[in-house]
N, C-alpha and C positions, 0 to 999 in steps of 0.2 A: 580041816580048817574051812571056815565058811567062804563062799565065793566072794563076798564083799570085801574081804581082807586080802586081795590079791593085786599085784602090781607088776607092770613091765617097766624096768629101769633102763633108761637110755644111757648107756655107759660109753663115754668117748675115750676112756683111758686116762682122763685127767683126774685131778684130785676132787673137784667139785661133784662130779657125778658118782665117784666112788663113795664119798661121804654120804651123798643122798641115798645110795643103796644101803649103806650101813645103817642109817637112821630108820629106814623103812623096815629092815630086818629086825632091828631092835624093837620097833613098835608092833611086831607080830604079824606082819604081812607076808603072805606067800609070794615070793619075788622071783622074777625071771630077768636076768640081765641080757641086754642086747646092744651090739655095736652096729651102726649102719656103715656099710662099705659104700661110699659115695663115688669114688673114682679110684683108679690105679695110677701110679706115677706115670706110666707109659701113656695114659689117656691125656695127660696135660703136658707131656713133653719135657718132664723134669728128671727122667732117669731115676737115680738113687737119692735125689734131694729129699731130706726129711720133711715130711708134712704131717699135719694132723690127718687122721684116717689112715695113717701108715700101719704097717704090720706091727711095729713096736707099740703103737697105741692099742691095737687089738690084743697084743700079748699082755700089756699092763691091765687092760680091762678084764681079760680072762683070769689073770692071777688074782685080782681082787675078788671076782666072782667065786673063784675056787676057795679063797680064804673065808668068804662069807657063807660058803656051802649053798650057793644058789645055782640053778641051771643058767647056762650062758649060750647065746646064739649070735652068729654074725649074719646080718641081713643084707643081701646084695641089692642096693638101690641104684646101681651105677647108671642104668639106662634112663631112669626117671630123673636123676640128678643132672645128667647131661642135657636132657631136653628142657627141664623146668627151671634149672638154676644157671648152668654154664652158658647155654645158648641164649637165654634171656639176658644174662649179663653182657654178652657180646653185642646182642641186638640193641640194647639200650645205649651202650656207648657209641655204636655206629650211628644211632639216630640223634646223637648229641646230648643225651642225658647222662646222669651219673647213677648207676644202679646200686641197690643195696642187697647183695646176694644173701647176707645173713638172715634178712627178713624172709626172703623167698625160701631159704632152707628150712627155717622154722615152720613156715606155713605148709610147704609141700612134702618135706621129708620128716622132720622131727615129730610132727603131729599127725598129719593126714596118713602117712604111711605106717607110723607106729600104731595109730589107733586101729587101722585095718588088721595089723598083725595081732594086737591085743585081743581084738574081737574073735579072731580065729583061734586064739589060745585060751579063751575064756578068762581073760584077765580084766579086772575092773578099772584100774587106774593106770595112767601114764605118769611116770616120775622122771624129772630131769634135774640137773644141777643149776638151773637158772636162779638168779637172785631176783626174786619178785614174790608177791604175795597174792593169794586169792581168798576171798571171803564171800559168803552168801548174805545178801541184804534182804531181810525179810520184808521190809516196807515196800521195796520195789519188785520183789520176787525175782531179782537178777543176781547173777554171780558177778563180782567186781574184781578186776585186776588192779593191784596197787603196787606202788614202789616198794623196793626192798628196805629193810631196816638199815642196811649199810648203804648210804647214799653214794659212796665211791664205787660200789659194785652193782648198783641197780640196773636191771636189764629190761625194765617194763617197756621201753621204747621199741625194742625189737620183737615184742610180743603182742602188739596192738591188734593183730589180725585174729586172735583167738576168739572162737564163737562161744555162745552160752553153753551149748552142748559139750564142747571141749573143756571149758573151764570147770564144768561140773565134775569132770573125771580126771583132772590134772592135779598133781601134788608137787609143790616146790618146797621141799624140806629145808632149804637153805635160806628161805626168805627172811627169817628173823635173826640170821647169824651174820657175823663179820667173816672176812676171809681168814683172819688170824685164828678165829675159833674153828673154822673148817680145817685148816692145816693142823691144828693141835689134835683134833680128833683123828685125822689121818696118821699122824705120828704115833699116837697112843695105840692105834690099831696095827701099826707096823706096815702100812700100805707101801708098796714099792714106789708109788708116785707121789708120796707126801710132799716132796720138794720140787715137783715138776713145775716148770714155768707155764704160765697161762699163754694160750695162743693169741697173738695180737693181729696177725695178718689175715687176709682172705685165705681160706684154707687151700684153695686150688691155685693161689698165686702167692706162695710163701716167700718169694724173693721180692715182692712188692712191685715188680715190673709188669703191670697188667697189660700194657700195650704189647710188650714182647710176648706175653702169654697168648694174646689174641692172634698175633701173627703166626706163632707156632701152631696154634689150634686150627686156624682157618686156612693157613697157607697163603694168606694175602699180605701184601705190603701196603701200609697206609702212607700215602705219598705226602711229600712236603707241600706247603701252600703259603699263603700270605697272612701275616698279622696285619690287621687293619686298626686304625684309630677310630674314634667315634664319628668322625666326619667321613669315613670310608677311604682315607688315604693309606697307602701301604706303609707299615711301620717296621717291617722286617719279614723274615721267613721262619715258618714253624716246621716242626719235624713230623707232622701228621696230626690232624685235629683231634683224633681220639686220645692223644697223649696229654691233653690239657683239661683241667676241671675249673668250674666257675670259682673265682676267688683266688686262684693260684697266682703267686708272685714269683717264686723261685724257678729258675731253670728256663726262663723265657728267652734269654740271650739277646735282649733288645737294648741298644744304647739309647738312653733317654735321660733328660735332665731331672726326672722325678720317678719314683717307683710306679710301675704299671702292673695292673692286675687283669686276669682274664675276666671279661664281662659277659661273653657269649660266644657261640659257635654257629656257623652256618655249614652244615655238613654237605649240602648239595653243592655249594661253591668251594668247599674245603678252605674256609677262612675262619680265623679266630680273632675276635674283636677284643682290644685291650684298652684300658683307660685308668683314670684315677680311682683311688680307693672309695671316694664318696659315691661314685657311680655304681658301686656294688649293692647298694641298699634298695630294698623293695618294701612296699607297703602292703601288698596283698598277694595271695596265691590262689590257684584253683587246684583241687585235689579230686581224684576219682578213686573208684574201688574202695569206698569208705566202709569201715566196719565199726559199728557202735557197740559199746560194751556196757557202760554203767547206765545208759539211758536208751530208750527206743529211738529210732531215727526221728529227729525233730522236724516239725513243720514250720517253726518260727526260728528267728535268729537266737543264738545263745551266746552268753559270755563265758569265757573260760581262758585258760592259759594254753599256749601251744609252743612246741619246739620242732625245729626242722633238721636238727642234727643230734646225734647220739649224746654228745657231751654238752650240749647247749642248755642253759637255764631257761625254764619256760617263760614265755612272754605273754602279756595280756592281749587278747584279740576278741573280735566278734566273728562268729561263725554263721554264715548264711547258707541254708540248704538251697541248692539249685535244682536238683532232680534226684531221684533215687540213686544213692551211692555216690553223689557228687556234691561238693561244697566249695564255697568261696570263703577264705579266711582273710580278714582285714585286721592288721596289727595296729595297736595303739601307737607304736613307734616303729619306724622303718627297721628292717632286719637285714643283716649282712649275708650275702651269697646264698640266697634261697635258690635251691637247685632242682630242676625237674629230674624225676627218677628217684629222688630221695623220699623219705616219709615225713609227713607232718602228723604229729601225735598230740592229742588234746588231753588236758588234765584239769581235774577239779580237785585242788589240793594234791593229795598223794594218790588219787584214783585216776585211772585211765578212762576218759570219756569215750574215746574212739580214735581212729586215725585212718589215713589213706595215703595214696601215692601222689606226690606233687606232679602236675602235668603242665602247669604254666605259671608265670609270675608277672606281677605288675610293678612298674616303677613307682 
């Protein structure tokens, strides 16, 4: 079989990546399945707690690979995942931001590491179960990342960091499909994971208690401190500034005559500022580490839509280039709870223009 029809399938043990592998085999590709071992439960202090990347997931991926009659590998990336994802996650929280580890995992693990393995194995393409689409635009000479056909499953927001060279060699077989269609294929194939639930939490914090995870991992205790109102007066006591995110309302434990929300954090002083909902809105942000996809890095302002959260609807904005890899985004209408550490992703219709990491916001 020709070299050009070969692919490395990133198999998580879930239904999406299993069906992606099935479709590539059906289309005549020489396939190799691979599961990334990113951590062991003992690494994250959760004992036998079931997580993704568990032995059960690897067993499921191996069973599907066996059924498809393709070679299967387990790739140990635990050291790199610890350094580039887990420790960055902790560092961003300790600096007062809100990290997005799924984006870092896509960047450093799913693609950088898998491409290196694919090259060593003489495999042309990387295939994942992401819901997104890629096409080549002959007019611009660029590969374009677009939203999935199923808007409820679209994952283009967490893929904005993909480069032109990577997009050229990535295949997303599920981009034109709905989740129901994917599960139907898995059932017809008799896959063991056809009814497996999707993972919803951060993979290494499956219980959702990220502050508890950080304390177990670092051995540190994040101390209590003061809640402050916008005038700087003490409004109550918090349980550790890292435990709160911008826009949070529940769990503050402050007796007040109106609902209060987290507006900001001062990590040096260990204070959390709270206030009314309307104070959560911001008109502009600055982002760094910007990756451009559908266009080269612009030298003049551009108009597009932007979103700062995974499930947010895109909002009209003007994007001002400030320096290489850095932009200022000014929204037509104020946006709620724009948070440093998260991603801002830019869209032109269904196409991803580019995106970067939010580093500051403006009222």
